[in-house]
C-alpha positions in Angstrom: 0.8 6.5 8.2 1.9 7.4 11.8 2.2 4.6 14.4 -0.9 5.7 16.3 -2.9 5.6 13.1 -1.8 2.1 12.3 -2.5 0.9 15.9 -5.9 2.6 15.8 -6.8 0.8 12.5 -5.7 -2.5 14.0 -7.8 -1.9 17.1 -10.8 -0.8 15.0 -10.6 -3.9 12.7 -10.3 -6.1 15.8 -12.8 -4.7 18.3 -16.4 -4.3 17.4 -17.3 -1.9 20.3 -14.2 0.3 20.1 -15.5 3.4 21.9 -13.4 6.5 22.3 -13.1 5.7 26.0 -11.9 2.1 25.2 -9.5 3.5 22.6 -8.0 5.9 25.2 -7.4 3.0 27.7 -6.1 0.5 25.1 -3.6 3.1 23.7 -2.4 3.7 27.3 -2.0 0.0 27.9 -0.1 -0.5 24.6 2.4 2.3 25.3 2.7 1.2 29.0 3.6 -2.4 27.9 6.1 -1.0 25.4 7.8 1.1 28.0 7.9 -1.9 30.4 9.4 -4.2 27.8 11.7 -2.0 25.7 11.8 1.4 27.3 10.1 3.0 24.3 6.5 3.8 23.5 4.9 2.7 20.2 3.3 6.2 19.9 4.6 9.6 20.8 1.6 10.3 23.1 1.8 12.0 26.4 -0.9 10.6 28.8 -2.9 12.7 31.2 -4.9 11.7 34.3 -8.5 12.4 33.6 -11.5 11.5 35.9 -12.3 8.3 33.8 -8.7 7.2 33.6 -5.6 7.8 31.5 -6.0 9.5 28.0 -3.6 10.7 25.4 -3.2 14.4 25.7 -5.4 16.1 23.1 -7.1 12.8 22.3 -10.2 14.5 20.8 -7.9 16.3 18.3 -6.1 13.1 17.5 -9.3 11.2 16.8 -10.7 14.1 14.8 -7.5 14.3 12.7 -7.7 10.6 11.9 -11.3 11.1 10.9 -10.5 14.0 8.7 -7.7 11.9 7.1 -10.4 9.3 6.4 -8.6 6.7 8.4 -11.5 6.1 10.8 -15.2 6.8 11.0 -16.7 7.9 14.3 -20.3 7.5 15.1 -22.6 7.8 18.1 -24.3 4.7 19.2 -27.6 5.8 20.6 -28.4 2.3 21.9 -25.6 2.7 24.4 -25.7 6.4 25.1 -25.8 9.7 23.2 -22.3 10.4 24.5 -20.6 7.1 23.3 -18.5 7.6 20.2 -17.7 4.4 18.3 -14.5 4.2 16.2 -14.6 2.1 13.0 -12.0 1.8 10.2 -12.8 4.0 7.3 -10.8 1.7 5.1 -12.2 -1.6 4.0 -10.9 -4.9 5.4 -8.5 -5.4 2.5 -6.1 -3.0 4.1 -5.7 -5.1 7.3 -2.8 -7.1 5.7 -0.9 -3.9 4.9 -1.6 -2.6 8.5 -0.4 -5.8 10.0 2.8 -5.8 7.9 3.6 -2.2 8.9 2.9 -3.0 12.6 5.0 -6.2 12.4 8.1 -4.0 11.9 7.1 -1.8 14.8 6.1 -4.5 17.3 7.8 -7.7 16.0 9.6 -8.7 19.2 6.8 -8.7 21.7 3.6 -8.5 19.7 2.2 -6.0 22.3 -0.7 -4.8 20.2 -2.0 -8.3 19.6 -1.6 -9.2 23.2 -3.4 -6.1 24.4 -6.3 -6.8 21.9 -6.5 -10.5 23.1 -6.4 -9.6 26.7 -8.8 -6.6 26.7 -11.0 -6.7 23.7 -14.0 -8.1 25.6 -13.6 -5.7 28.5 -16.1 -2.8 28.6 -14.9 0.8 28.7 -16.1 0.9 32.3 -14.1 -2.2 33.2 -11.0 -0.7 31.5 -11.4 2.6 33.3 -11.9 0.8 36.7 -8.8 -1.3 36.1 -6.7 1.8 35.2 -7.8 3.5 38.4 -6.2 0.8 40.4 -2.7 1.4 38.9 0.0 3.6 40.4 0.4 5.4 37.1 -3.1 6.8 37.5 -3.2 7.2 41.3 0.0 9.1 41.7 -0.5 12.3 39.6 -3.1 14.9 40.3 -6.0 15.2 37.9 -5.1 16.7 34.5 -1.4 16.0 35.1 1.0 13.9 33.0 1.2 10.2 33.8 4.6 8.6 34.2 4.5 5.4 32.2 7.6 4.1 33.9 5.5 3.5 37.0 4.0 0.5 35.2 7.3 -1.3 35.5 6.8 -1.7 39.3 3.1 -1.2 40.2 1.9 -2.1 43.7 -1.6 -3.2 42.6 -0.2 -5.5 39.9 2.3 -7.0 42.4 -0.5 -7.7 44.9 -2.9 -9.2 42.3 -0.5 -10.8 39.7 2.7 -11.4 41.7 4.5 -9.3 39.2 4.7 -5.5 39.2 5.7 -5.1 35.6 2.7 -4.7 33.3 4.6 -5.8 30.2 5.9 -8.9 31.8 2.4 -9.8 33.0 1.2 -9.3 29.4 3.8 -11.8 28.2 3.0 -14.4 30.8 
């Protein structure tokens, strides 16, 4: 399994309301923290500035491919909106130990994925989008342009509100 597939399964096992929008933001935060802490993303995604915040380039194809590989299920929650797509693991819970073991080798030093989950799992997709809109990495590029994750190492909004500009270091504190 590819790193983003393992991370997606971990997120889907851990977060009941993992919408497509929430997944987009959490993947961005995971890779941003990884860049801040060890100059290397956990996925190979390129992130794009979209109206509702940062998203992996071709995110719909990525999600559809994971669905086609029977890694995740995607459903529409009509109680929320006919446009909200909810991501759930297609594999039963017995696979979570295997997923965790594989992710431990990927993210052993900083436990970024667990820290992102613990920090943001109760945030709504709207709250995550609003937060991402405050960050230089989203403000600086034009719409539909590539986002520079390195800007999360020295972000003005984070400095003003958390006294540290480095997203990864804030996550560790």
